[in-house]
C-alpha positions in Angstrom: 210.5 77.2 81.1 209.0 79.2 84.0 210.5 78.4 87.4 207.1 78.7 89.0 204.0 76.5 88.7 201.3 78.0 86.5 198.2 78.8 88.6 196.1 76.5 86.5 198.4 73.6 87.3 198.2 74.3 91.0 194.4 74.7 91.2 193.3 72.1 88.6 195.9 69.3 88.4 198.0 69.2 91.6 198.3 70.8 95.0 201.0 70.6 97.6 199.9 68.1 100.2 203.0 68.0 102.4 205.8 70.5 101.8 209.5 69.8 101.9 210.0 71.6 105.2 207.1 69.7 106.9 208.6 66.5 105.6 212.0 67.4 106.9 210.7 68.3 110.4 208.6 65.1 110.6 211.5 62.9 109.7 213.7 64.5 112.3 211.0 63.7 114.9 210.7 60.1 113.7 214.5 59.8 113.9 214.5 61.0 117.5 211.7 58.6 118.5 213.3 55.6 116.8 216.6 56.4 118.4 215.0 56.4 121.8 213.0 53.3 121.2 215.9 51.2 119.9 218.5 52.5 122.4 221.2 49.9 122.9 220.3 48.0 119.7 221.4 48.1 116.1 218.3 47.7 114.0 218.3 46.9 110.3 216.2 49.2 108.2 214.6 47.5 105.2 213.1 49.5 102.2 211.1 48.1 99.4 212.3 49.5 96.1 211.8 51.9 94.6 209.5 54.4 96.3 210.8 54.0 99.9 214.5 54.7 99.0 214.2 58.5 99.3 212.5 58.3 102.7 215.0 55.7 103.9 217.9 57.9 102.9 216.7 60.8 104.9 215.4 58.8 107.9 218.4 56.7 108.7 220.6 59.8 108.9 218.4 61.0 111.7 218.8 57.8 113.7 221.7 58.1 116.2 222.3 54.4 116.3 224.6 51.9 114.5 221.9 51.0 112.0 222.3 49.0 108.8 220.1 49.1 105.7 218.9 46.5 103.2 216.6 46.4 100.2 213.9 44.2 98.7 212.2 44.4 95.3 208.9 42.8 94.9 206.2 42.3 92.3 202.5 41.6 92.9 200.7 38.7 91.4 197.9 40.5 89.5 195.9 43.1 91.5 196.5 43.5 95.2 193.0 42.4 96.1 193.0 39.5 93.7 196.4 38.2 95.0 195.5 39.0 98.7 198.8 40.8 98.8 201.0 37.9 97.8 204.2 39.0 96.1 207.0 37.6 94.0 210.4 38.6 95.4 212.6 40.0 92.6 215.5 41.0 94.9 215.9 39.5 98.3 217.7 40.8 101.3 221.5 40.6 101.4 221.7 40.2 105.2 220.5 37.4 107.5 217.9 39.0 109.7 217.7 36.2 112.2 217.7 37.6 115.8 217.9 41.2 114.3 215.5 44.0 115.1 213.9 44.8 111.7 212.2 48.1 110.8 210.4 48.1 107.5 210.6 51.6 106.0 207.7 52.3 103.6 206.8 55.3 101.5 203.0 54.7 101.7 200.7 52.1 103.1 197.2 51.8 101.7 195.3 48.5 101.6 198.0 46.8 103.8 197.7 43.5 101.9 201.1 43.5 100.3 202.8 44.8 103.5 201.0 42.3 105.7 202.2 39.5 103.4 205.8 40.9 103.4 205.8 41.0 107.2 204.8 37.4 107.4 207.7 36.5 105.0 210.2 38.4 107.2 208.8 37.0 110.4 209.4 33.5 109.1 213.1 34.3 109.1 213.0 34.6 113.0 214.0 38.2 113.6 214.0 39.5 117.1 211.2 42.0 116.1 209.5 43.5 113.0 208.0 47.0 113.0 206.9 49.4 110.3 207.7 53.0 109.7 205.6 54.5 107.0 205.9 58.1 105.7 202.3 58.1 104.6 199.4 56.1 106.0 196.4 56.0 103.6 194.2 54.3 106.2 191.0 55.0 104.2 192.0 52.3 101.8 193.0 49.7 104.5 191.6 46.2 103.9 193.6 44.2 106.5 194.3 45.4 110.0 197.9 46.4 110.2 199.7 48.0 113.1 202.1 50.8 112.0 204.4 51.7 114.9 205.7 54.9 113.3 203.8 57.1 110.8 204.9 60.4 109.2 201.5 61.7 108.0 198.0 60.5 107.6 197.3 60.6 103.9 193.8 61.3 102.4 192.6 59.0 99.7 194.2 60.8 96.7 196.9 59.9 94.2 200.2 61.3 95.4 203.5 61.9 93.7 206.9 63.3 94.7 209.5 62.5 97.4 210.0 59.0 96.0 206.5 58.4 94.8 206.2 58.3 91.1 203.8 58.9 88.2 204.7 56.5 85.4 208.3 56.2 86.9 208.7 60.0 86.8 208.8 62.8 89.3 210.2 60.8 92.3 212.6 63.7 92.7 210.0 66.3 93.3 210.9 67.5 96.9 207.3 68.0 98.0 204.5 65.5 98.1 201.8 66.5 95.7 198.2 65.5 95.6 197.1 64.8 92.0 193.6 66.2 91.6 193.2 65.4 87.9 195.0 62.1 87.1 193.5 62.0 83.6 195.0 65.4 82.8 198.4 64.4 84.0 198.2 61.1 82.1 197.4 63.0 78.9 200.2 65.5 79.4 202.9 64.0 81.7 205.2 67.0 81.3 202.8 69.2 83.2 204.9 68.6 86.4 208.2 69.4 84.7 208.0 73.1 85.7 207.8 72.1 89.3 211.3 70.5 89.1 212.7 73.9 87.9 211.7 75.5 91.2 214.5 73.6 93.0 215.0 73.9 96.8 214.2 77.2 98.4 217.2 79.3 99.5 218.2 78.9 103.1 217.2 81.7 105.5 219.8 84.4 106.0 222.0 83.8 109.1 222.2 86.4 111.8 225.5 88.2 112.0 227.8 87.5 115.0 227.1 89.7 117.9 230.6 91.1 117.8 230.5 91.9 114.1 231.3 95.4 113.1 228.4 97.6 111.8 
């Protein structure tokens, strides 16, 4: 297995939309902003399984506050448009969010229907506040107006995979976010992205020797 992506794969099937270093830097910036905005408070970060878990794990380590985390798992009733975003809760929160400052951590927001419904469910539990932090905002697909207080990147209207986002429950562990340019080709041959995993993380840059080091 080659450790590099074949050129055909890069040009015809996928391309890197947001690289791992861009993602890391942006999450650090989000963490600093959230730390400042919630100073003196202890927000609870809520992720919807499964896609947001990778983003949540990196984000909450950049927030210099006594945060807590919780998870929900939901399932749509039919298509998002048909159900107007209504969901069935498969796993509810473990914590009581009454009078808590809630920050929903999402991997990607597109139509906004499901997230809007989820916000209404959480607000009915009387938290002190509810805000959203989305890694990707695919606003071109938005159906319902939805304020997102924190956004990592604006995402074009393409299918994306990697960094928690899956294709048929695979490739969530790709460290970059890839735009799939030929979904049919990937569906026909799901192993096309396997060589990407072999690349691993790039080596760290060499550190400068101490100034008093001997030549």
